[in-house]
C-alpha positions as CSV (number, residue, x, y, z in Angstrom):
1,M,0.0,0.0,0.0
2,Q,1.1,3.6,-0.5
3,P,2.7,5.5,2.3
4,R,0.2,7.2,4.4
5,Q,0.1,11.2,4.4
6,R,0.9,12.5,7.9
7,G,0.3,16.1,9.6
8,I,-1.9,18.5,8.1
9,N,-5.1,16.4,6.8
10,L,-8.6,17.5,7.2
11,G,-9.6,14.6,9.5
12,F,-6.8,15.2,11.7
13,L,-7.4,18.8,11.9
14,L,-11.1,18.1,12.6
15,L,-10.1,15.8,15.6
16,L,-8.0,18.5,17.2
17,S,-10.8,21.0,16.7
18,Q,-13.3,18.9,18.4
19,I,-10.9,18.0,21.3
20,F,-10.4,21.6,21.9
21,Q,-14.1,22.3,21.5
22,V,-14.7,19.9,24.6
23,G,-11.7,21.3,26.3
24,V,-8.6,19.5,27.2
25,N,-9.2,19.9,31.1
26,N,-12.8,18.3,30.4
27,I,-11.5,15.1,29.2
28,P,-10.7,12.4,31.9
29,V,-7.0,11.6,32.3
30,V,-7.0,8.2,30.9
31,T,-9.1,9.1,28.1
32,L,-6.9,11.9,27.2
33,G,-3.9,9.8,27.6
34,T,-5.3,7.2,25.2
35,L,-6.2,10.0,22.8
36,A,-2.6,11.2,22.8
37,L,-1.0,7.9,22.5
38,N,-3.2,7.2,19.3
39,I,-2.3,10.8,17.9
40,L,1.3,10.6,18.8
41,L,1.6,7.0,16.9
42,F,-0.4,8.3,14.0
43,L,2.2,11.3,13.7
44,K,5.2,9.1,14.3
45,P,4.3,5.5,13.9
46,M,6.8,2.9,15.3
47,K,6.6,0.8,12.1
48,N,4.6,0.8,8.9
49,L,1.2,-0.7,8.9
50,L,2.3,-4.2,7.5
51,S,4.7,-4.5,10.3
52,V,2.2,-3.7,13.3
53,C,-1.1,-5.3,11.7
54,I,-2.5,-8.4,13.6
55,S,-3.3,-11.4,11.6
56,V,-3.1,-15.3,12.2
57,H,-0.2,-15.7,10.1
58,E,2.1,-13.0,11.6
59,A,1.1,-13.2,15.1
60,Y,0.3,-17.0,15.6
61,Y,2.3,-18.8,13.0
62,Q,5.3,-16.5,12.9
63,S,4.8,-15.8,16.8
64,D,5.0,-11.9,16.4
65,W,2.8,-11.5,19.5
66,K,4.0,-7.9,20.1
67,R,1.5,-7.0,17.3
68,L,-1.2,-7.5,19.9
69,I,0.0,-4.4,21.7
70,F,0.8,-2.2,18.5
71,S,-1.9,-2.8,16.3
72,P,-4.8,-1.3,18.3
73,F,-2.9,2.1,18.3
74,H,-2.0,2.6,14.8
75,H,-4.5,3.8,12.3
76,A,-4.6,3.8,8.5
77,D,-5.0,7.5,7.8
78,D,-6.7,10.6,9.3
79,W,-10.1,9.7,8.9
80,H,-9.5,6.3,10.4
81,L,-7.9,8.2,13.4
82,Y,-10.7,10.9,13.5
83,F,-13.6,8.3,13.4
84,N,-12.0,6.0,16.3
85,M,-10.8,8.8,18.7
86,M,-14.2,10.8,18.4
87,S,-16.0,7.5,19.6
88,L,-13.3,7.1,22.2
89,L,-13.7,10.6,23.4
90,W,-17.5,10.2,23.9
91,K,-17.2,6.8,25.7
92,G,-14.3,7.8,27.8
93,K,-16.6,10.7,29.2
94,K,-19.1,8.3,30.0
95,L,-17.4,5.3,31.5
96,E,-14.2,6.7,33.1
97,P,-15.9,8.9,35.7
98,R,-18.3,5.8,36.3
99,L,-15.4,3.2,36.6
100,G,-12.7,5.1,38.0
101,S,-9.5,6.2,36.1
102,A,-7.2,3.4,37.3
103,W,-9.9,0.8,36.6
104,F,-10.6,2.1,33.1
105,A,-7.0,2.3,32.3
106,Y,-6.6,-1.5,33.3
107,I,-9.7,-2.1,31.0
108,I,-8.2,-0.2,28.1
109,A,-4.9,-2.4,28.6
110,V,-6.6,-5.6,28.8
111,F,-9.4,-5.1,26.0
112,S,-6.4,-3.7,23.8
113,V,-4.7,-7.2,24.1
114,L,-7.6,-9.4,24.6
115,T,-9.4,-8.3,21.5
116,G,-6.6,-9.2,19.5
117,V,-6.4,-12.5,20.7
118,V,-10.1,-13.2,20.2
119,Y,-9.5,-11.9,16.4
120,I,-7.0,-14.5,16.0
121,L,-9.1,-17.3,17.4
122,L,-12.0,-16.2,15.4
123,E,-10.1,-16.0,12.0
124,L,-8.5,-19.5,12.9
125,V,-12.0,-21.1,13.3
126,L,-13.2,-19.5,10.1
127,A,-10.1,-20.5,8.3
128,E,-10.9,-24.3,9.3
129,L,-14.7,-24.1,8.7
130,M,-14.4,-22.5,5.5
131,D,-11.3,-24.1,4.3
132,D,-10.0,-20.8,3.3
133,H,-6.4,-19.5,4.0
134,V,-7.4,-16.0,3.3
135,Y,-8.7,-15.8,6.8
136,R,-5.3,-16.5,8.0
137,M,-3.8,-13.6,6.0
138,Q,-6.3,-10.9,6.9
139,C,-4.3,-8.1,8.6
140,A,-6.1,-5.4,10.7
141,V,-5.2,-2.4,12.6
142,G,-7.0,0.3,14.7
143,F,-8.8,0.9,17.9
144,S,-12.3,0.0,16.7
145,G,-12.4,-3.7,18.3
146,V,-11.7,-2.1,21.7
147,L,-14.4,0.7,21.0
148,F,-16.9,-2.2,20.3
149,A,-16.1,-3.7,23.6
150,L,-16.3,-0.2,25.4
151,K,-19.6,0.2,23.6
152,V,-21.0,-3.1,25.4
153,L,-19.8,-1.8,28.7
154,N,-21.4,1.5,28.2
155,N,-24.7,0.1,27.4
156,H,-24.5,-2.1,30.4
157,Y,-23.6,0.5,32.7
158,H,-26.2,2.9,31.2
159,P,-29.1,0.8,30.3
160,G,-32.2,1.8,28.4
161,G,-32.5,4.3,25.7
162,A,-32.0,4.1,21.9
163,T,-29.6,4.8,19.2
164,V,-30.6,5.9,15.9
165,V,-29.1,3.6,13.0
166,M,-29.6,4.4,9.5
167,G,-32.5,6.4,10.4
168,F,-34.2,3.9,12.7
169,P,-34.2,3.7,16.5
170,V,-32.6,0.6,17.9
171,P,-32.6,-0.2,21.9
172,N,-29.0,0.4,23.1
173,K,-28.9,-3.4,24.1
174,Y,-29.0,-4.4,20.6
175,S,-27.1,-1.5,18.9
176,C,-23.9,-3.1,18.9
177,W,-25.1,-5.9,16.9
178,V,-27.1,-3.8,14.5
179,E,-23.9,-1.4,14.1
180,L,-21.8,-4.7,13.4
181,I,-24.0,-5.5,10.4
182,V,-24.5,-2.0,9.2
183,I,-20.8,-0.9,9.4
184,H,-19.9,-4.2,7.4
185,F,-22.1,-3.3,4.5
186,I,-21.6,0.5,4.1
187,S,-17.8,0.2,4.8
188,P,-16.8,-3.0,3.3
189,G,-13.0,-2.3,4.0
190,S,-13.8,-2.6,7.7
191,S,-12.7,-5.7,9.8
192,F,-16.0,-7.4,10.6
193,V,-14.2,-9.9,12.7
194,G,-12.4,-7.3,14.6
195,H,-15.5,-5.7,15.6
196,L,-17.2,-8.9,16.4
197,A,-14.1,-9.7,18.8
198,G,-14.6,-6.4,20.5
199,I,-18.4,-7.1,21.1
200,L,-17.5,-10.6,22.5
201,V,-14.7,-9.1,24.8
202,G,-17.4,-6.7,26.1
203,L,-19.7,-9.6,26.8
204,M,-17.1,-11.5,28.5
205,Y,-16.6,-8.7,30.9
206,T,-20.4,-7.8,31.5
207,K,-21.8,-11.3,31.3
208,G,-18.8,-13.8,31.6
209,P,-15.9,-14.2,34.0
210,L,-13.6,-11.5,32.8
211,K,-14.5,-8.9,35.3
212,A,-13.9,-11.4,38.2
213,I,-10.7,-12.5,36.8
214,M,-9.4,-9.1,36.3
215,K,-10.4,-8.0,39.9
216,G,-8.6,-11.2,41.1
217,I,-5.5,-10.3,39.3
218,A,-5.5,-6.5,40.3
219,G,-7.5,-6.5,43.5
220,F,-6.0,-3.2,44.5
221,F,-7.6,-1.2,41.5
222,P,-10.8,0.6,42.5
223,S,-13.8,-1.2,41.1
224,D,-16.8,0.3,39.6
225,G,-18.7,-0.6,42.7
226,R,-17.4,2.6,44.4
227,Y,-19.5,4.8,42.0
228,A,-23.1,5.0,42.6
229,E,-23.5,8.1,40.6
230,R,-21.1,9.3,38.0
231,M,-19.4,12.8,37.6
232,Y,-20.1,14.9,34.9
233,Y,-18.0,17.6,33.3
234,N,-18.7,21.0,32.4
235,S,-16.5,23.8,30.8
236,S,-15.0,24.3,34.3
237,G,-14.3,20.6,35.0
238,Y,-15.9,18.4,37.6
239,S,-19.2,19.8,38.5
240,G,-20.9,17.4,40.9
241,H,-23.1,14.5,40.5
242,R,-26.0,13.5,38.7
243,Q,-28.3,10.3,38.5
244,E,-27.9,7.7,35.6
245,R,-30.3,8.5,32.8
246,D,-32.1,6.5,30.3
247,H,-31.4,8.7,27.4
248,S,-30.1,8.0,23.9
249,Y,-26.7,8.9,23.0
250,Y,-26.4,12.7,22.9
251,S,-29.1,14.0,25.5
252,P,-30.4,17.7,25.4
253,A,-27.9,18.6,28.2
254,S,-25.7,21.5,27.2
255,T,-22.3,20.4,27.1
256,P,-19.6,21.7,24.8
257,Y,-19.2,18.2,23.0
258,E,-22.9,17.9,22.5
259,A,-23.4,21.4,21.4
260,Y,-20.6,21.0,18.8
261,T,-22.0,17.7,17.5
262,G,-25.5,19.5,17.0
263,G,-27.1,16.6,19.1
264,L,-26.1,13.9,16.5
265,S,-25.8,10.2,17.5
266,E,-22.5,8.4,16.7
267,E,-24.1,6.8,13.7
268,E,-25.5,10.0,12.5
269,Q,-22.1,11.7,12.7
270,Y,-20.4,8.7,11.0
271,Q,-22.8,9.2,8.0
272,E,-22.3,12.9,7.8
273,A,-18.5,12.5,7.9
274,I,-18.8,9.6,5.3
275,Q,-20.6,12.2,3.0
276,A,-18.0,15.0,3.5
277,S,-15.3,12.5,3.0
278,L,-16.9,11.5,-0.3
279,N,-17.5,14.9,-1.4
280,D,-14.0,15.9,-0.6
281,R,-12.6,12.8,-2.5
282,G,-14.7,13.7,-5.4
283,R,-12.9,17.2,-5.5
284,S,-9.4,16.2,-4.8
285,G,-9.3,12.6,-6.5
286,S,-7.6,11.1,-3.5
287,W,-8.5,7.8,-2.4
288,R,-9.2,7.3,1.3
289,P,-9.7,3.8,3.1
290,P,-12.9,3.2,5.0
291,P,-13.2,4.1,8.5
292,Y,-14.2,1.9,11.6
293,G,-11.5,-0.7,11.4
294,F,-9.2,-1.4,8.5
295,R,-8.0,-4.6,6.8
296,V,-4.3,-4.1,5.7
297,P,-3.5,-5.8,2.3
298,T,-0.9,-8.2,2.7
299,E,1.0,-7.4,-0.7
300,Q,1.7,-4.0,-2.0
301,P,-0.8,-2.8,-4.7
302,T,0.7,-1.5,-8.0
303,P,-0.4,1.9,-9.4
304,E,-2.8,-0.1,-11.9
305,D,-4.5,-1.8,-8.9
306,I,-5.0,1.5,-7.0
307,R,-6.5,2.9,-10.4
308,R,-8.8,0.0,-10.7
309,Q,-9.8,0.5,-7.2
310,R,-10.7,4.1,-7.6
311,L,-12.7,3.4,-10.8
312,H,-14.4,0.6,-8.9
313,R,-15.4,2.9,-6.0
314,F,-16.8,5.7,-8.2
315,D,-18.8,3.2,-10.3
316,R,-20.5,2.0,-7.1
């Protein structure tokens, strides 16, 4: 694949703009640190994508297990980074005050590695069931799998309400599964198995033994039981407590982030950004990989391959 452009790109600038609209002081510390790490590795990646992406062949057969650590924090381009980090920002503002910063950091670390492990296991199973070696070669990068796991946690700790997906209200407890299917069809380059792995990790925490195991390993971390109410943020920082509410994603409460997004849900923002990206691509003629997870090709495409990909996308 061609080298990624770094620095001054529309998606990257939009991400910085929205972070400053929210206010750096209003972002929980672990969420802010995770944002900073992803941005830093986007601007100065440790290695190229083909050297950090995770696949059965590279991680399992070649025993390159360090990819489990590196792959979630590298992104294909500025739009890939933008979509994932805006989702992380919203989920972090909801979950970190509820769980506590130490426990939330622990969750991020465990989920980042465990999502990759589940991804490899699912690809191995698919390769055996389908008798297709392609599943062993599919390579993926990005934070999307972890975000799907966090989405399961958020729906667990903030039950009720609905999310608008493609114009239809979907109860939050089913939204992960609906978005898994929708994103797969509207963004064919995304990693369906990677997103599914994230959902399964989230369910292992909320419905399975993962939470108990994590507490047993690190009992000195504060657990979510200490937080009967969650802190909320305004422009001046922590502002007190409020009871849990069963609203959909962007409630009418006037916070800087909600005001900036115009009350749009994650899916609505996603569709708006996709349209803007397509419009921008039509003007500039530049090809952008799809957001929400990214499958990295195992071979370098030729200029002719890239030209055919562009023509195919415009024909569609």
